[in-house]
N, C-alpha and C positions, 0 to 999 in steps of 0.2 A: 793671896790675899795681900801681903806683904808690896809687893812690886806694885801693884795697881794704886796701892795707897802710898809709895814711892813715885807715882809720876805723877799723880793726885798733887803733892807733894811742891816735887818739881816743880813742873809747869807754874804752880799755882806763886812758888817761889819766885821764880823765870821773870814771871809777870810782871810781880810785886817791886824786883827789883827796876822791872825796865821802868817800869812805872815813876817810881821813888826816882829817877836819877835824869828823868824829863821833867819833872817837877822843879829839880833841881838846877837844869842847865842854867848855864849864865849866855845873854844873849851874845856875846864875845864870841866866834867861832866855832862852837862844839854844837853839833847836830843833834835833834834828840834818836833815837832808839829805833824808835817804832812809832809810825807817823798814824795816830789816834784817830781821823778822820776816815782815814779806808777800813780800820781794823773796825771802828764801828760799824760802816757802811755793810763790811762783808758780814760780819757779826749775823745783822740784822735781813740779809739775802738768805744765810744758811737757816738763822730760824724760822722764817715765814717758809724756806723748802721741809723745816721739817715739817711741818705743822701743817703742811699741803698733803705731804706723806701721811703724816700721820690718821687726819680726818679722811683721805682716800681707804685707807687700809682699815682702818677703824670702823668709820663710816661717822658723820655728825648726827645728834640723835633727831629723829625727825617730830618737826612743829604739828602742834595739835589744831 
């Protein structure tokens, strides 16, 4: 349980630091750590795939 909690906290901390850094990057020479547009697209695609898998596995409620 502690390991799972540590992994969740670690990932959250890493994303939070990257987001904070990218929001405070000056425009001269430094680049963002994360391409947030690509991350948004990948996340939406993965969520759609999980939703399709869930619907196929569990099944949608039948319409009356």
